[in-house]
C-alpha positions in Angstrom: 0.0 0.0 0.0 1.4 3.4 -0.9 1.7 6.7 0.9 -1.2 7.9 3.1 -0.3 11.6 2.7 -1.9 13.6 -0.1 -1.9 10.4 -2.1 -3.1 8.0 0.5 -6.0 5.8 1.0 -7.7 6.4 4.3 -6.7 3.9 6.9 -10.2 2.7 7.4 -10.8 2.1 3.8 -13.4 4.9 3.5 -13.5 7.9 1.2 -11.2 10.9 1.4 -13.7 12.6 3.8 -12.8 10.1 6.4 -9.1 10.4 6.2 -6.3 12.3 7.9 -5.5 13.8 4.5 -9.1 15.3 4.3 -8.9 16.8 7.7 -5.5 18.4 7.1 -6.3 19.7 3.6 -9.9 21.3 4.4 -8.1 24.0 6.4 -6.5 25.3 3.2 -7.7 28.3 1.1 -10.0 27.3 -1.8 -7.5 27.2 -4.6 -4.9 25.3 -2.5 -7.5 22.9 -1.3 -8.8 22.2 -4.8 -5.3 21.6 -6.2 -4.5 19.2 -3.2 -7.7 17.1 -3.9 -6.7 16.9 -7.6 -3.4 15.6 -6.5 -5.2 13.2 -4.1 -7.5 12.0 -6.9 -4.7 11.4 -9.3 -2.8 9.3 -6.8 -5.7 7.3 -5.7 -6.6 6.4 -9.3 -3.1 5.2 -10.2 -2.7 3.5 -6.8 -6.0 1.7 -7.4 -4.6 0.4 -10.7 -1.5 -0.9 -9.1 -3.3 -2.6 -6.2 -6.1 -4.2 -8.3 -6.2 -7.9 -8.9 -6.5 -7.5 -12.7 -4.0 -9.0 -15.2 -0.6 -7.4 -14.9 -0.3 -6.5 -18.7 -3.7 -4.6 -18.3 -2.5 -2.7 -15.2 0.7 -1.8 -17.0 -1.2 -0.5 -20.0 -3.5 1.5 -17.8 -0.6 3.1 -16.0 1.0 3.9 -19.3 -2.2 5.7 -20.4 -1.9 7.9 -17.4 1.7 8.8 -18.5 0.3 9.6 -21.9 -2.4 11.7 -20.4 0.1 13.6 -18.2 2.2 14.3 -21.3 -0.9 15.6 -23.1 -1.8 17.8 -20.1 1.7 19.5 -20.3 1.5 19.7 -24.2 -1.6 21.9 -23.8 -4.3 19.4 -24.8 -5.5 17.7 -21.6 -7.8 14.7 -21.7 -11.1 15.1 -20.1 -10.1 13.5 -16.7 -7.3 16.1 -16.4 -9.1 19.2 -17.7 -9.6 20.6 -14.2 -5.9 20.3 -13.5 -4.9 22.9 -16.0 -5.4 25.9 -13.6 -3.7 24.2 -10.7 -0.7 23.2 -12.7 -0.3 26.8 -14.0 -0.9 28.6 -10.7 1.3 26.3 -8.5 3.8 25.4 -11.2 3.3 21.7 -10.6 6.0 19.7 -12.4 5.3 17.0 -15.0 8.2 14.9 -13.7 6.6 14.5 -10.3 3.4 13.2 -11.6 5.3 10.8 -13.8 7.4 9.7 -10.8 4.3 8.8 -9.0 3.1 6.5 -11.8 6.6 5.0 -12.0 6.5 4.3 -8.2 3.0 2.6 -8.4 4.2 0.6 -11.3 7.1 -0.9 -9.2 4.5 -3.2 -7.7 3.0 -4.4 -11.0 5.3 -6.5 -13.1 5.8 -8.6 -9.9 5.1 -7.9 -6.3 7.8 -6.2 -4.3 9.5 -8.7 -2.0 12.5 -7.7 0.3 13.9 -4.9 -2.0 17.5 -3.8 -1.3 17.9 -0.5 0.5 18.5 1.5 -2.7 15.3 0.1 -4.4 13.3 0.8 -1.2 14.5 4.4 -1.1 13.7 4.9 -4.8 10.2 3.5 -4.1 9.7 5.9 -1.2 10.8 8.8 -3.3 8.4 8.0 -6.1 5.3 7.1 -4.1 5.8 9.5 -1.2 8.4 12.3 -1.8 7.2 13.0 -5.3 3.6 13.6 -3.9 5.4 15.9 -1.3 7.2 17.9 -4.1 3.8 18.6 -5.8 2.2 19.4 -2.3 4.8 21.9 -1.2 4.4 24.0 -4.2 0.7 24.1 -3.3 1.4 25.0 0.2 3.8 27.8 -0.9 7.1 26.7 0.7 10.3 28.2 -0.5 11.8 25.9 -3.1 14.8 24.6 -1.3 13.0 23.9 2.0 10.1 22.5 0.1 12.2 19.9 -1.7 13.9 19.0 1.6 10.6 18.7 3.4 9.2 16.5 0.7 12.3 14.4 0.9 12.2 13.9 4.7 8.5 13.9 5.5 7.6 11.8 2.5 10.0 9.1 3.6 9.0 9.3 7.2 5.4 8.8 6.3 6.1 5.9 3.8 8.3 4.1 6.3 5.6 4.4 8.9 3.1 3.1 6.5 5.3 0.0 5.6 5.8 -0.7 9.3 2.1 -0.4 10.0 1.0 -2.5 7.1 3.4 -5.4 7.3 0.7 -8.0 7.8 -1.8 -6.6 5.3 1.0 -6.3 2.6 2.0 -9.9 3.4 -1.5 -11.1 2.8 -1.3 -9.9 -0.8 2.2 -11.2 -1.4 4.2 -8.1 -0.8 7.2 -7.4 1.6 8.7 -3.9 1.7 11.3 -4.6 4.5 14.7 -4.3 3.0 16.7 -7.4 2.3 19.7 -6.1 4.3 17.7 -5.7 7.4 16.2 -9.2 7.1 19.7 -10.8 6.7 21.0 -8.7 9.6 18.2 -10.2 11.7 19.0 -13.6 10.7 15.9 -13.9 8.3 16.9 -15.6 5.0 13.5 -16.0 3.5 11.9 -13.3 1.3 8.4 -15.1 1.4 6.2 -12.5 3.0 4.1 -14.8 5.1 7.2 -16.6 6.3 9.0 -13.4 7.3 6.0 -11.8 9.1 5.8 -14.9 11.3 9.5 -15.1 12.1 10.4 -14.4 15.8 13.3 -12.2 14.6 10.9 -9.8 12.8 11.2 -7.1 15.5 14.9 -7.0 14.9 14.3 -6.5 11.2 12.0 -3.6 11.8 14.1 -1.8 14.2 16.3 0.0 11.6 13.2 1.2 9.8 11.8 2.6 12.9 14.9 4.6 13.6 15.1 5.9 10.0 11.4 7.1 10.3 12.2 8.9 13.6 15.2 10.6 12.0 13.2 11.7 9.0 10.4 13.1 11.2 13.0 15.1 13.2 14.5 16.6 10.0 11.1 17.4 8.7 10.3 19.2 12.0 13.4 21.2 11.6 12.3 22.4 8.2 8.8 23.2 9.3 10.0 25.1 12.4 11.9 27.6 10.4 9.0 28.4 8.0 5.9 30.4 8.7 3.2 28.5 10.5 0.6 29.3 7.8 2.5 27.4 5.1 3.3 24.3 7.1 0.0 23.8 8.9 -1.1 20.9 6.6 2.1 19.0 6.4 2.5 19.6 10.2 -0.8 17.9 10.8 0.1 14.9 8.6 3.4 14.7 10.4 1.8 14.7 13.9 -0.8 12.0 12.8 2.0 9.7 11.5 4.4 10.3 14.2 1.6 9.3 16.7 1.1 6.1 14.6 4.7 5.3 14.7 4.7 5.7 18.5 1.7 3.4 18.7 3.7 0.8 16.7 6.7 1.1 18.9 4.5 0.7 22.1 2.8 -2.3 20.6 6.0 -3.9 19.2 6.4 -6.2 16.2 6.3 -9.6 17.8 3.3 -11.9 17.2 0.5 -11.4 17.8 0.2 -7.9 16.3 -3.1 -6.0 16.8 -3.8 -3.5 14.1 -2.8 0.1 15.1 -4.9 3.2 14.4 -5.0 6.6 15.8 -8.4 7.1 17.6 -10.7 9.9 16.8 -10.0 12.0 20.0 -6.3 11.9 19.2 -6.9 13.0 15.6 -9.2 15.9 16.7 -6.7 16.9 19.2 -3.9 17.2 16.6 -6.1 19.1 14.2 -7.2 21.6 16.8 -3.7 22.2 18.1 -1.9 22.6 14.8 -4.7 24.0 12.6 -6.5 26.6 14.9 -4.6 27.1 18.1 
């Protein structure tokens, strides 16, 4: 499952209106809010293709059609499903390469399911499905260029690694395993079969490096947001706090069997929203 930021599926499987994304984005001014929901819609649609159970050649063809449509949008003759994007692309200078990177990231799961990628491949995956979404988003939020790129890099990876840690069992159930090969071997796990790995007693040791990486990325993202005006980082700050709280719940629960699903309760979500959006 891919990033639960602007691109993400709500954790309860409901519509965008039930997600942390929706709560964070609805505080934005109208033009920014509309642009973010366009980015959300794009990511949901390509993610749904990658996660479907349709034949792999058909999914690859559908993703290629999205690339063609993005190209057409930037060549000045957008297809119907991207017509509404024209104004946002112009106003916020959204980059073609970031939309295409997202498609490339979703496609990484299609020719064959990802299973224990090496660290470089995992980082590339995180950049495409998470930080590329962030690079589009920071332009909408209005961050300065350099800090925006850095925030997209660090926060995107923090959120995606948290997603991977949270969804270990769900991903294994559909034949995917995003834990890096190096970490598995260091923990003494030689298998790359998802169901075998998630039932291995050494799994907590394999997860520990990703937990520390996510923490480091959250800290670096906070440093960037702290030096920028509050009004331009309200939405990413809310997403960061949601996901940092989820990471802490995972740490508190641990990664040994049995693993109960982790979800931030409604009171905690409302508290974060009130604190960082309005107070």
